[in-house]
ZADO-1210 file (C-alpha; in nm, 4 decimals, padded with zeros to 6 digits):
<atoms>
<atom x="24.3497" y="11.8499" z="06.4286" code="MET" pos="1"/>
<atom x="24.2632" y="11.5355" z="06.2362" code="GLU" pos="2"/>
<atom x="23.9359" y="11.3455" z="06.3697" code="CYS" pos="3"/>
<atom x="23.9958" y="10.9715" z="06.4188" code="VAL" pos="4"/>
<atom x="23.6751" y="10.7711" z="06.3927" code="LEU" pos="5"/>
<atom x="23.6267" y="10.4718" z="06.6023" code="THR" pos="6"/>
<atom x="23.5102" y="10.1559" z="06.4809" code="GLU" pos="7"/>
<atom x="23.1519" y="10.0781" z="06.6142" code="PRO" pos="8"/>
<atom x="23.1317" y="09.7932" z="06.8107" code="LEU" pos="9"/>
<atom x="22.7398" y="09.6633" z="06.8704" code="TYR" pos="10"/>
<atom x="22.6858" y="09.4913" z="07.1665" code="LEU" pos="11"/>
<atom x="22.3136" y="09.5436" z="07.1760" code="ASP" pos="12"/>
<atom x="22.1844" y="09.2122" z="07.0266" code="HIS" pos="13"/>
<atom x="21.9232" y="09.1581" z="07.2497" code="ALA" pos="14"/>
<atom x="21.7248" y="09.4449" z="07.1477" code="ALA" pos="15"/>
<atom x="21.8083" y="09.3131" z="06.7821" code="THR" pos="16"/>
<atom x="22.0305" y="09.1544" z="06.5559" code="THR" pos="17"/>
<atom x="22.1565" y="09.2354" z="06.2334" code="PRO" pos="18"/>
<atom x="21.9751" y="08.9676" z="05.9416" code="MET" pos="19"/>
<atom x="22.1650" y="08.6967" z="05.8463" code="THR" pos="20"/>
<atom x="22.2860" y="08.6301" z="05.4649" code="THR" pos="21"/>
<atom x="21.9935" y="08.3364" z="05.4360" code="ALA" pos="22"/>
<atom x="21.7392" y="08.5717" z="05.5990" code="ALA" pos="23"/>
<atom x="21.8036" y="08.8795" z="05.3493" code="VAL" pos="24"/>
<atom x="21.8423" y="08.6510" z="05.0611" code="ASP" pos="25"/>
<atom x="21.5184" y="08.4938" z="05.1464" code="ALA" pos="26"/>
<atom x="21.3172" y="08.8149" z="05.1923" code="VAL" pos="27"/>
<atom x="21.4313" y="08.9252" z="04.8595" code="ARG" pos="28"/>
<atom x="21.3259" y="08.6187" z="04.7089" code="GLU" pos="29"/>
<atom x="20.9781" y="08.6980" z="04.8952" code="GLY" pos="30"/>
<atom x="20.9253" y="09.0505" z="04.7524" code="MET" pos="31"/>
<atom x="20.9203" y="08.9051" z="04.3942" code="ALA" pos="32"/>
<atom x="20.6100" y="08.6724" z="04.5159" code="MET" pos="33"/>
<atom x="20.3550" y="08.9698" z="04.5373" code="TRP" pos="34"/>
<atom x="20.0378" y="08.7943" z="04.5427" code="ALA" pos="35"/>
<atom x="19.8235" y="08.7485" z="04.8383" code="ASN" pos="36"/>
<atom x="19.8780" y="08.4118" z="04.9653" code="PRO" pos="37"/>
<atom x="19.4790" y="08.4008" z="05.0881" code="SER" pos="38"/>
<atom x="19.3927" y="08.4236" z="04.7528" code="SER" pos="39"/>
<atom x="19.2527" y="08.1388" z="04.5605" code="PRO" pos="40"/>
<atom x="19.3373" y="08.2089" z="04.2285" code="HIS" pos="41"/>
<atom x="19.6627" y="08.0393" z="04.0574" code="ALA" pos="42"/>
<atom x="19.9021" y="08.3405" z="04.1735" code="ALA" pos="43"/>
<atom x="19.7625" y="08.3384" z="04.5357" code="GLY" pos="44"/>
<atom x="19.8361" y="07.9614" z="04.5598" code="ARG" pos="45"/>
<atom x="20.1815" y="08.0415" z="04.4416" code="ALA" pos="46"/>
<atom x="20.2514" y="08.2617" z="04.6812" code="ALA" pos="47"/>
<atom x="20.0690" y="08.0053" z="04.9554" code="ARG" pos="48"/>
<atom x="20.2890" y="07.7225" z="04.8859" code="ALA" pos="49"/>
<atom x="20.6154" y="07.8793" z="05.0198" code="PRO" pos="50"/>
<atom x="20.4479" y="08.0356" z="05.3114" code="LEU" pos="51"/>
<atom x="20.3176" y="07.7236" z="05.4256" code="GLU" pos="52"/>
<atom x="20.6653" y="07.5766" z="05.4003" code="GLU" pos="53"/>
<atom x="20.8205" y="07.8458" z="05.5876" code="ALA" pos="54"/>
<atom x="20.5682" y="07.7881" z="05.8670" code="ARG" pos="55"/>
<atom x="20.6562" y="07.4117" z="05.8699" code="GLY" pos="56"/>
<atom x="21.0375" y="07.4854" z="05.8964" code="ARG" pos="57"/>
<atom x="20.9609" y="07.7745" z="06.1805" code="ILE" pos="58"/>
<atom x="20.7812" y="07.4684" z="06.3701" code="ALA" pos="59"/>
<atom x="21.0622" y="07.2180" z="06.2911" code="ALA" pos="60"/>
<atom x="21.3056" y="07.5002" z="06.4341" code="ALA" pos="61"/>
<atom x="21.1413" y="07.4427" z="06.7767" code="TYR" pos="62"/>
<atom x="21.0373" y="07.0814" z="06.7682" code="GLY" pos="63"/>
<atom x="20.7014" y="07.2190" z="06.7428" code="TRP" pos="64"/>
<atom x="20.4099" y="06.9852" z="06.6322" code="SER" pos="65"/>
<atom x="20.1365" y="07.1960" z="06.6887" code="HIS" pos="66"/>
<atom x="19.9689" y="07.5098" z="06.5185" code="GLU" pos="67"/>
<atom x="20.2152" y="07.8073" z="06.4118" code="VAL" pos="68"/>
<atom x="20.0050" y="08.1428" z="06.3733" code="LEU" pos="69"/>
<atom x="20.2245" y="08.3775" z="06.1769" code="LEU" pos="70"/>
<atom x="20.2345" y="08.7371" z="06.3292" code="THR" pos="71"/>
<atom x="20.4186" y="09.0649" z="06.3267" code="SER" pos="72"/>
<atom x="20.6356" y="08.9739" z="06.6483" code="GLY" pos="73"/>
<atom x="20.6664" y="08.8521" z="06.9717" code="ALA" pos="74"/>
<atom x="20.4433" y="09.1594" z="07.1069" code="SER" pos="75"/>
<atom x="20.1515" y="09.0544" z="06.8993" code="GLU" pos="76"/>
<atom x="20.1822" y="08.6905" z="06.9917" code="SER" pos="77"/>
<atom x="20.1858" y="08.7667" z="07.3124" code="LEU" pos="78"/>
<atom x="19.8694" y="09.0042" z="07.3137" code="ALA" pos="79"/>
<atom x="19.6991" y="08.7440" z="07.1239" code="ILE" pos="80"/>
<atom x="19.7563" y="08.4645" z="07.3588" code="ALA" pos="81"/>
<atom x="19.6982" y="08.7110" z="07.6459" code="LEU" pos="82"/>
<atom x="19.3744" y="08.8737" z="07.5213" code="GLY" pos="83"/>
<atom x="19.2196" y="08.5815" z="07.3749" code="ARG" pos="84"/>
<atom x="19.2871" y="08.2763" z="07.5472" code="CYS" pos="85"/>
<atom x="18.9994" y="08.0997" z="07.6894" code="THR" pos="86"/>
<atom x="19.1307" y="08.0900" z="08.0410" code="ALA" pos="87"/>
<atom x="18.9401" y="08.3220" z="08.2999" code="ALA" pos="88"/>
<atom x="19.2138" y="08.4369" z="08.4445" code="ARG" pos="89"/>
<atom x="19.5482" y="08.5614" z="08.3904" code="ARG" pos="90"/>
<atom x="19.8782" y="08.5385" z="08.5917" code="ILE" pos="91"/>
<atom x="20.2086" y="08.6764" z="08.4871" code="VAL" pos="92"/>
<atom x="20.5661" y="08.7186" z="08.6904" code="SER" pos="93"/>
<atom x="20.6666" y="09.0497" z="08.8309" code="ALA" pos="94"/>
<atom x="20.9731" y="09.0276" z="08.5505" code="VAL" pos="95"/>
<atom x="20.7621" y="09.0014" z="08.2272" code="GLU" pos="96"/>
<atom x="20.8511" y="09.2254" z="07.8896" code="HIS" pos="97"/>
<atom x="20.6595" y="09.5175" z="07.8780" code="ASP" pos="98"/>
<atom x="20.4733" y="09.3674" z="07.6254" code="ALA" pos="99"/>
<atom x="20.3132" y="09.1253" z="07.8717" code="VAL" pos="100"/>
<atom x="20.2272" y="09.3755" z="08.1390" code="LEU" pos="101"/>
<atom x="20.0473" y="09.6149" z="07.8769" code="ARG" pos="102"/>
<atom x="19.8307" y="09.3115" z="07.7401" code="ALA" pos="103"/>
<atom x="19.7723" y="09.1446" z="08.0618" code="ALA" pos="104"/>
<atom x="19.5547" y="09.4023" z="08.2369" code="GLY" pos="105"/>
<atom x="19.4558" y="09.3267" z="08.5948" code="GLN" pos="106"/>
<atom x="19.6478" y="09.0217" z="08.5947" code="ALA" pos="107"/>
<atom x="19.7793" y="08.8643" z="08.9196" code="GLU" pos="108"/>
<atom x="20.1425" y="08.9118" z="08.9903" code="VAL" pos="109"/>
<atom x="20.4211" y="08.6376" z="09.0668" code="LEU" pos="110"/>
<atom x="20.6816" y="08.7566" z="09.2739" code="ALA" pos="111"/>
<atom x="21.0240" y="08.6691" z="09.2072" code="VAL" pos="112"/>
<atom x="21.3080" y="08.6051" z="09.4215" code="ASP" pos="113"/>
<atom x="21.6806" y="08.8435" z="09.4205" code="ALA" pos="114"/>
<atom x="21.8046" y="08.6305" z="09.1223" code="SER" pos="115"/>
<atom x="21.4178" y="08.7032" z="08.9372" code="GLY" pos="116"/>
<atom x="21.3638" y="08.3803" z="08.8954" code="GLN" pos="117"/>
<atom x="20.9901" y="08.2347" z="09.0018" code="VAL" pos="118"/>
<atom x="20.9437" y="07.9789" z="09.2507" code="ASP" pos="119"/>
<atom x="20.7750" y="07.7020" z="09.0989" code="ALA" pos="120"/>
<atom x="20.6703" y="07.5277" z="09.4231" code="GLY" pos="121"/>
<atom x="20.5331" y="07.8397" z="09.5323" code="ALA" pos="122"/>
<atom x="20.2705" y="07.9291" z="09.2604" code="LEU" pos="123"/>
<atom x="19.9614" y="07.8583" z="09.4350" code="GLY" pos="124"/>
<atom x="19.6465" y="07.8358" z="09.2880" code="ASP" pos="125"/>
<atom x="19.6241" y="07.8547" z="08.8915" code="VAL" pos="126"/>
<atom x="19.3556" y="07.6572" z="08.8279" code="ALA" pos="127"/>
<atom x="19.1609" y="07.7993" z="08.5042" code="GLY" pos="128"/>
<atom x="19.4595" y="08.0535" z="08.4663" code="ALA" pos="129"/>
<atom x="19.6509" y="08.1876" z="08.1808" code="LEU" pos="130"/>
<atom x="20.0265" y="08.1873" z="08.3315" code="VAL" pos="131"/>
<atom x="20.2699" y="08.3840" z="08.1614" code="ALA" pos="132"/>
<atom x="20.6343" y="08.3340" z="08.2411" code="VAL" pos="133"/>
<atom x="20.9335" y="08.4286" z="08.0230" code="GLN" pos="134"/>
<atom x="21.2226" y="08.1721" z="07.9023" code="TRP" pos="135"/>
<atom x="21.4712" y="08.4606" z="07.9562" code="CYS" pos="136"/>
<atom x="21.4761" y="08.8395" z="08.0763" code="ASN" pos="137"/>
<atom x="21.6019" y="09.0743" z="07.8060" code="SER" pos="138"/>
<atom x="21.7453" y="09.2768" z="08.0666" code="GLU" pos="139"/>
<atom x="21.9277" y="09.0808" z="08.3047" code="THR" pos="140"/>
<atom x="21.9585" y="08.7369" z="08.0995" code="GLY" pos="141"/>
<atom x="21.8006" y="08.5125" z="08.4075" code="VAL" pos="142"/>
<atom x="21.6513" y="08.2070" z="08.2669" code="LYS" pos="143"/>
<atom x="21.3801" y="08.0256" z="08.4392" code="GLN" pos="144"/>
<atom x="21.3277" y="07.7089" z="08.5216" code="ASP" pos="145"/>
<atom x="21.0362" y="07.6511" z="08.2784" code="ILE" pos="146"/>
<atom x="21.0331" y="07.2543" z="08.3164" code="ALA" pos="147"/>
<atom x="20.9740" y="07.2732" z="08.6495" code="ALA" pos="148"/>
<atom x="20.7023" y="07.5729" z="08.6150" code="ILE" pos="149"/>
<atom x="20.4949" y="07.3896" z="08.3554" code="ALA" pos="150"/>
<atom x="20.4938" y="07.0813" z="08.5405" code="ALA" pos="151"/>
<atom x="20.3179" y="07.3184" z="08.8399" code="ALA" pos="152"/>
<atom x="20.1024" y="07.4830" z="08.6131" code="VAL" pos="153"/>
<atom x="19.9496" y="07.1915" z="08.4558" code="HIS" pos="154"/>
<atom x="19.9334" y="07.0220" z="08.7217" code="ASP" pos="155"/>
<atom x="19.6934" y="07.2785" z="08.8783" code="GLY" pos="156"/>
<atom x="19.4861" y="07.3079" z="08.6212" code="GLY" pos="157"/>
<atom x="19.6348" y="07.6099" z="08.4232" code="GLY" pos="158"/>
<atom x="19.7725" y="07.6764" z="08.0781" code="LEU" pos="159"/>
<atom x="20.1136" y="07.7906" z="08.0324" code="LEU" pos="160"/>
<atom x="20.2435" y="08.0790" z="07.7980" code="LEU" pos="161"/>
<atom x="20.6200" y="08.1400" z="07.7617" code="VAL" pos="162"/>
<atom x="20.7758" y="08.4692" z="07.6036" code="ASP" pos="163"/>
<atom x="21.0757" y="08.3139" z="07.3942" code="ALA" pos="164"/>
<atom x="21.1706" y="08.6070" z="07.1978" code="ALA" pos="165"/>
<atom x="21.5570" y="08.5560" z="07.3298" code="GLN" pos="166"/>
<atom x="21.5404" y="08.2048" z="07.3275" code="MET" pos="167"/>
<atom x="21.7268" y="08.0337" z="07.0394" code="PRO" pos="168"/>
<atom x="21.5727" y="07.7987" z="06.7870" code="ALA" pos="169"/>
<atom x="21.6106" y="07.4128" z="06.9400" code="GLY" pos="170"/>
<atom x="21.5292" y="07.3801" z="07.3186" code="PRO" pos="171"/>
<atom x="21.2878" y="07.1516" z="07.4145" code="GLU" pos="172"/>
<atom x="21.1300" y="07.3429" z="07.6530" code="LEU" pos="173"/>
<atom x="20.8805" y="07.4903" z="07.3910" code="ALA" pos="174"/>
<atom x="20.7240" y="07.1648" z="07.3639" code="LYS" pos="175"/>
<atom x="20.6406" y="07.2102" z="07.7674" code="LEU" pos="176"/>
<atom x="20.4289" y="07.5168" z="07.7029" code="ALA" pos="177"/>
<atom x="20.0711" y="07.5984" z="07.5580" code="ASP" pos="178"/>
<atom x="20.1511" y="07.8981" z="07.3983" code="PHE" pos="179"/>
<atom x="20.4981" y="08.0371" z="07.2904" code="VAL" pos="180"/>
<atom x="20.5703" y="08.3980" z="07.1780" code="ALA" pos="181"/>
<atom x="20.9008" y="08.4072" z="06.9372" code="VAL" pos="182"/>
<atom x="21.0271" y="08.6625" z="06.7345" code="SER" pos="183"/>
<atom x="21.2307" y="08.7047" z="06.4255" code="ALA" pos="184"/>
<atom x="21.4429" y="09.0109" z="06.4755" code="HIS" pos="185"/>
<atom x="21.5832" y="08.8370" z="06.7599" code="LYS" pos="186"/>
<atom x="21.7316" y="08.5358" z="06.5829" code="ARG" pos="187"/>
<atom x="21.8873" y="08.7367" z="06.2296" code="GLY" pos="188"/>
<atom x="21.5710" y="08.7404" z="06.0608" code="GLY" pos="189"/>
<atom x="21.3653" y="09.0675" z="05.9818" code="PRO" pos="190"/>
<atom x="21.1795" y="09.3040" z="06.1708" code="PRO" pos="191"/>
<atom x="20.8089" y="09.2807" z="06.1602" code="GLY" pos="192"/>
<atom x="20.7596" y="08.9247" z="06.1883" code="THR" pos="193"/>
<atom x="20.7278" y="08.6487" z="06.4369" code="GLY" pos="194"/>
<atom x="20.4947" y="08.3583" z="06.5547" code="ALA" pos="195"/>
<atom x="20.2678" y="08.2204" z="06.8306" code="LEU" pos="196"/>
<atom x="20.2887" y="07.8770" z="06.8522" code="LEU" pos="197"/>
<atom x="19.9638" y="07.6922" z="06.9655" code="VAL" pos="198"/>
<atom x="19.9552" y="07.3841" z="07.1234" code="ARG" pos="199"/>
<atom x="19.5584" y="07.3749" z="07.1112" code="ASP" pos="200"/>
<atom x="19.3613" y="07.6228" z="06.9075" code="VAL" pos="201"/>
<atom x="19.0266" y="07.5530" z="07.0982" code="ALA" pos="202"/>
<atom x="19.1855" y="07.7389" z="07.3993" code="THR" pos="203"/>
<atom x="19.2231" y="08.0407" z="07.1983" code="LEU" pos="204"/>
<atom x="18.8980" y="08.2947" z="07.0744" code="HIS" pos="205"/>
<atom x="18.9031" y="08.3123" z="06.7063" code="PRO" pos="206"/>
<atom x="18.8789" y="08.6636" z="06.5466" code="SER" pos="207"/>
<atom x="18.8226" y="08.5831" z="06.1765" code="GLY" pos="208"/>
<atom x="19.0530" y="08.6914" z="05.8792" code="GLY" pos="209"/>
<atom x="19.3328" y="08.5015" z="05.8065" code="GLN" pos="210"/>
<atom x="19.5677" y="08.2725" z="05.9717" code="GLU" pos="211"/>
<atom x="19.3022" y="07.9782" z="06.0273" code="ARG" pos="212"/>
<atom x="19.0801" y="08.2767" z="06.1415" code="GLY" pos="213"/>
<atom x="19.2935" y="08.3585" z="06.4479" code="TYR" pos="214"/>
<atom x="19.4733" y="08.6699" z="06.3107" code="ARG" pos="215"/>
<atom x="19.3245" y="08.9154" z="06.0526" code="ALA" pos="216"/>
<atom x="19.5500" y="09.0778" z="05.7969" code="GLY" pos="217"/>
<atom x="19.7538" y="08.9532" z="05.4661" code="THR" pos="218"/>
<atom x="20.0442" y="08.7441" z="05.5583" code="GLU" pos="219"/>
<atom x="20.4383" y="08.8901" z="05.5118" code="ASN" pos="220"/>
<atom x="20.5349" y="08.6190" z="05.3090" code="LEU" pos="221"/>
<atom x="20.8585" y="08.8078" z="05.2736" code="PRO" pos="222"/>
<atom x="20.8872" y="08.8300" z="05.6328" code="GLY" pos="223"/>
<atom x="20.8162" y="08.4737" z="05.6762" code="VAL" pos="224"/>
<atom x="21.0743" y="08.3318" z="05.4590" code="LEU" pos="225"/>
<atom x="21.3162" y="08.5629" z="05.6386" code="GLY" pos="226"/>
<atom x="21.2143" y="08.4261" z="05.9709" code="HIS" pos="227"/>
<atom x="21.2582" y="08.0498" z="05.8555" code="ALA" pos="228"/>
<atom x="21.5727" y="08.1123" z="05.6823" code="ALA" pos="229"/>
<atom x="21.7156" y="08.3084" z="05.9821" code="ALA" pos="230"/>
<atom x="21.6330" y="08.0087" z="06.2293" code="LEU" pos="231"/>
<atom x="21.8163" y="07.7716" z="05.9976" code="GLY" pos="232"/>
<atom x="22.1619" y="07.9088" z="06.1018" code="GLU" pos="233"/>
<atom x="22.3238" y="07.8028" z="06.4021" code="ALA" pos="234"/>
<atom x="22.4358" y="08.0454" z="06.6624" code="GLU" pos="235"/>
<atom x="22.7659" y="08.0530" z="06.9042" code="PRO" pos="236"/>
<atom x="22.7803" y="07.9700" z="07.2277" code="ASP" pos="237"/>
<atom x="22.9163" y="08.2827" z="07.4189" code="HIS" pos="238"/>
<atom x="22.9084" y="08.1063" z="07.7505" code="ALA" pos="239"/>
<atom x="23.3060" y="08.1594" z="07.8028" code="ALA" pos="240"/>
<atom x="23.2829" y="08.5267" z="07.6891" code="ARG" pos="241"/>
<atom x="23.0202" y="08.6615" z="07.9049" code="ARG" pos="242"/>
<atom x="23.2118" y="08.4525" z="08.1806" code="ALA" pos="243"/>
<atom x="23.4857" y="08.6533" z="08.1189" code="ARG" pos="244"/>
<atom x="23.3192" y="08.9858" z="08.0888" code="LEU" pos="245"/>
<atom x="23.1874" y="08.9003" z="08.4338" code="ASP" pos="246"/>
<atom x="23.4916" y="08.8684" z="08.5764" code="ASP" pos="247"/>
<atom x="23.6347" y="09.1491" z="08.4420" code="ALA" pos="248"/>
<atom x="23.3765" y="09.3703" z="08.5442" code="VAL" pos="249"/>
<atom x="23.3549" y="09.2066" z="08.9157" code="ARG" pos="250"/>
<atom x="23.7416" y="09.2526" z="08.9411" code="ARG" pos="251"/>
<atom x="23.7085" y="09.6099" z="08.8294" code="SER" pos="252"/>
<atom x="23.4417" y="09.7103" z="09.1083" code="GLY" pos="253"/>
<atom x="23.1511" y="09.6417" z="08.9201" code="GLY" pos="254"/>
<atom x="22.8527" y="09.4092" z="08.9910" code="ILE" pos="255"/>
<atom x="22.7279" y="09.1579" z="08.7884" code="VAL" pos="256"/>
<atom x="22.3246" y="09.1180" z="08.7997" code="VAL" pos="257"/>
<atom x="22.1860" y="08.7912" z="08.9505" code="ALA" pos="258"/>
<atom x="22.5526" y="08.6299" z="08.9147" code="GLU" pos="259"/>
<atom x="22.4122" y="08.3253" z="09.0774" code="SER" pos="260"/>
<atom x="22.1411" y="08.2411" z="08.8444" code="ALA" pos="261"/>
<atom x="22.0853" y="08.0337" z="08.5205" code="ALA" pos="262"/>
<atom x="22.1570" y="08.3089" z="08.2628" code="ARG" pos="263"/>
<atom x="22.1427" y="08.3440" z="07.8910" code="HIS" pos="264"/>
<atom x="22.5021" y="08.2922" z="07.7657" code="PRO" pos="265"/>
<atom x="22.4855" y="08.6285" z="07.5251" code="ALA" pos="266"/>
<atom x="22.3677" y="08.8347" z="07.8090" code="ILE" pos="267"/>
<atom x="22.4997" y="09.0176" z="08.0879" code="GLY" pos="268"/>
<atom x="22.3554" y="09.2999" z="08.3063" code="ALA" pos="269"/>
<atom x="22.6292" y="09.5136" z="08.5376" code="TYR" pos="270"/>
<atom x="22.5995" y="09.7862" z="08.7858" code="ARG" pos="271"/>
<atom x="22.8657" y="10.0548" z="08.7822" code="MET" pos="272"/>
<atom x="22.7557" y="10.2081" z="09.1219" code="SER" pos="273"/>
<atom x="22.7791" y="10.5712" z="09.1659" code="GLY" pos="274"/>
<atom x="22.7069" y="10.6138" z="08.8120" code="VAL" pos="275"/>
<atom x="22.3865" y="10.6733" z="08.6506" code="GLY" pos="276"/>
<atom x="22.3212" y="10.4284" z="08.3337" code="SER" pos="277"/>
<atom x="22.2399" y="10.7412" z="08.0957" code="ALA" pos="278"/>
<atom x="22.6095" y="10.8623" z="08.1646" code="ALA" pos="279"/>
<atom x="22.7614" y="10.5274" z="08.0945" code="GLN" pos="280"/>
<atom x="22.5619" y="10.5106" z="07.7816" code="LEU" pos="281"/>
<atom x="22.6866" y="10.8446" z="07.6403" code="ILE" pos="282"/>
<atom x="23.0320" y="10.7456" z="07.7276" code="ARG" pos="283"/>
<atom x="23.0549" y="10.3911" z="07.5997" code="PHE" pos="284"/>
<atom x="22.8828" y="10.5899" z="07.2514" code="ASP" pos="285"/>
<atom x="23.1492" y="10.8380" z="07.2391" code="MET" pos="286"/>
<atom x="23.3788" y="10.5449" z="07.2150" code="GLN" pos="287"/>
<atom x="23.1450" y="10.3636" z="06.9444" code="GLY" pos="288"/>
<atom x="22.9964" y="10.1178" z="07.1478" code="ILE" pos="289"/>
<atom x="22.6363" y="10.0497" z="07.1530" code="ALA" pos="290"/>
<atom x="22.4771" y="09.8964" z="07.4761" code="VAL" pos="291"/>
<atom x="22.1376" y="09.9603" z="07.6399" code="SER" pos="292"/>
<atom x="22.0184" y="10.0368" z="07.9810" code="ALA" pos="293"/>
<atom x="21.7628" y="09.7414" z="07.9710" code="GLY" pos="294"/>
<atom x="21.5009" y="09.6500" z="07.7095" code="SER" pos="295"/>
<atom x="21.4848" y="09.8108" z="07.3794" code="ALA" pos="296"/>
<atom x="21.1188" y="09.9866" z="07.4874" code="CYS" pos="297"/>
<atom x="21.2477" y="10.0618" z="07.8482" code="ALA" pos="298"/>
<atom x="21.5879" y="10.2217" z="07.7824" code="SER" pos="299"/>
<atom x="21.4370" y="10.5339" z="07.6880" code="GLY" pos="300"/>
<atom x="21.2313" y="10.5654" z="07.9573" code="SER" pos="301"/>
<atom x="21.2992" y="10.7746" z="08.2849" code="LEU" pos="302"/>
<atom x="21.1456" y="10.5009" z="08.4747" code="LYS" pos="303"/>
<atom x="21.3410" y="10.2532" z="08.6908" code="PRO" pos="304"/>
<atom x="21.3377" y="09.9352" z="08.5565" code="SER" pos="305"/>
<atom x="21.0532" y="09.7244" z="08.6703" code="HIS" pos="306"/>
<atom x="21.2640" y="09.3775" z="08.6485" code="VAL" pos="307"/>
<atom x="21.5540" y="09.5202" z="08.8901" code="LEU" pos="308"/>
<atom x="21.2890" y="09.6703" z="09.1171" code="ARG" pos="309"/>
<atom x="21.1180" y="09.3406" z="09.1654" code="ALA" pos="310"/>
<atom x="21.4263" y="09.1939" z="09.2460" code="MET" pos="311"/>
<atom x="21.4862" y="09.3825" z="09.5111" code="GLY" pos="312"/>
<atom x="21.6989" y="09.6628" z="09.3963" code="TRP" pos="313"/>
<atom x="21.6703" y="09.9982" z="09.5249" code="SER" pos="314"/>
<atom x="21.5358" y="10.2766" z="09.2739" code="GLU" pos="315"/>
<atom x="21.8828" y="10.4388" z="09.2624" code="GLU" pos="316"/>
<atom x="22.0515" y="10.1142" z="09.2070" code="ALA" pos="317"/>
<atom x="21.8417" y="10.0194" z="08.9427" code="SER" pos="318"/>
<atom x="21.9507" y="10.3315" z="08.7133" code="ARG" pos="319"/>
<atom x="22.2901" y="10.2553" z="08.7310" code="GLU" pos="320"/>
<atom x="22.2729" y="09.9181" z="08.5361" code="VAL" pos="321"/>
<atom x="22.3804" y="09.8525" z="08.1647" code="VAL" pos="322"/>
<atom x="22.2806" y="09.5503" z="07.9655" code="ARG" pos="323"/>
<atom x="22.5405" y="09.3698" z="07.7348" code="VAL" pos="324"/>
<atom x="22.4450" y="09.1323" z="07.4701" code="SER" pos="325"/>
<atom x="22.6391" y="08.9605" z="07.2218" code="PHE" pos="326"/>
<atom x="22.5347" y="08.8405" z="06.8537" code="GLY" pos="327"/>
<atom x="22.6841" y="08.5810" z="06.5754" code="ARG" pos="328"/>
<atom x="22.9974" y="08.7965" z="06.5085" code="ALA" pos="329"/>
<atom x="23.0693" y="08.9186" z="06.8341" code="THR" pos="330"/>
<atom x="23.4441" y="08.8177" z="06.9143" code="THR" pos="331"/>
<atom x="23.6817" y="08.8022" z="07.2300" code="ASP" pos="332"/>
<atom x="23.8543" y="09.1088" z="07.0914" code="ALA" pos="333"/>
<atom x="23.5319" y="09.2771" z="07.0993" code="ASP" pos="334"/>
<atom x="23.4647" y="09.1725" z="07.4849" code="VAL" pos="335"/>
<atom x="23.8222" y="09.2847" z="07.5464" code="GLU" pos="336"/>
<atom x="23.7216" y="09.6433" z="07.3984" code="ARG" pos="337"/>
<atom x="23.4137" y="09.6859" z="07.5977" code="PHE" pos="338"/>
<atom x="23.6216" y="09.5731" z="07.9234" code="VAL" pos="339"/>
<atom x="23.8902" y="09.8293" z="07.8463" code="ALA" pos="340"/>
<atom x="23.6396" y="10.0524" z="07.7847" code="ALA" pos="341"/>
<atom x="23.4142" y="09.9918" z="08.1061" code="TRP" pos="342"/>
<atom x="23.7412" y="10.0107" z="08.3111" code="ARG" pos="343"/>
<atom x="23.7964" y="10.3570" z="08.1452" code="GLY" pos="344"/>
<atom x="23.4456" y="10.5107" z="08.2521" code="VAL" pos="345"/>
<atom x="23.5344" y="10.3407" z="08.6027" code="ALA" pos="346"/>
<atom x="23.8601" y="10.5049" z="08.6397" code="ARG" pos="347"/>
<atom x="23.7079" y="10.8769" z="08.4977" code="ALA" pos="348"/>
<atom x="23.4383" y="10.8783" z="08.7310" code="THR" pos="349"/>
<atom x="23.6218" y="10.7544" z="09.0454" code="GLY" pos="350"/>
<atom x="23.4774" y="10.3969" z="09.0408" code="ARG" pos="351"/>
<atom x="23.7437" y="10.1992" z="08.9638" code="PHE" pos="352"/>
<atom x="23.8311" y="09.9145" z="09.2008" code="ALA" pos="353"/>
<atom x="24.1991" y="09.7794" z="09.0687" code="ALA" pos="354"/>
</atoms>
């Protein structure tokens, strides 16, 4: 019997997305600049110039006019802000990424509603606190009202840290925060590079070394150049595609997670009742389709999603959800192919509703 290979379909762009052609070219260019950008000699200065130019492009992409610290990615950026902010307290929402929960230690936790959103009017006492609230949840796509949260935090005498790893370049929301963590590989740049946008470095304890004394280690010039190049390329609006997927899943008997909330147009989470997410992933993978069961750092874990649990989902229900996320190359045909695969799995497991 002839083996027919299925064309791969990648729908896990919230975990990481392919590098753009411009980013690849920029990294290649940067790899030819081998000198340490922190060295004072001519070769070092020659490497420093494009590094600073790229730093400026990253700032401009997010409409940021303050300090930009170059890091290895959003996780390190979050750890720097949470570990070295001068604020005496830490407050985090219950649906933050694991990188925030790990770095925040014994932080106070903000509850969320059934849609996974923080009520800005119920923040309580935030005086002298660093409050960490994500722009968009990587598992569900639910977006927070950062404008309202920022107003409440600042009016209460606190500082705001926004995990913006999933946020596209451009939104004015970045200007509302005191710290913003961004990542290159979510935006078509190379993995292993990112940035922490800092409004006032006086709110951050220095550590010595590079990056104005706020991060040690030789700067990743190729990665930074790739990051800046990727941010210069526009991303498509997938709102209509995700709406079609939502509708198809709903009509097929599935449950759309937080369907009434404001959500990222390229991220959707769906429950197939009675079918574990692990079993779904295997069946989709056998058809050449890559999706996930949550954030990349948690999808391989046996633990139920802390995000869904915080939203009031039972442990059983939270183990039946998969995430679908689109990228620059995702097409209408790709969505239709996934819908057909979803319905096939639902039929095979007796969960399809015609």
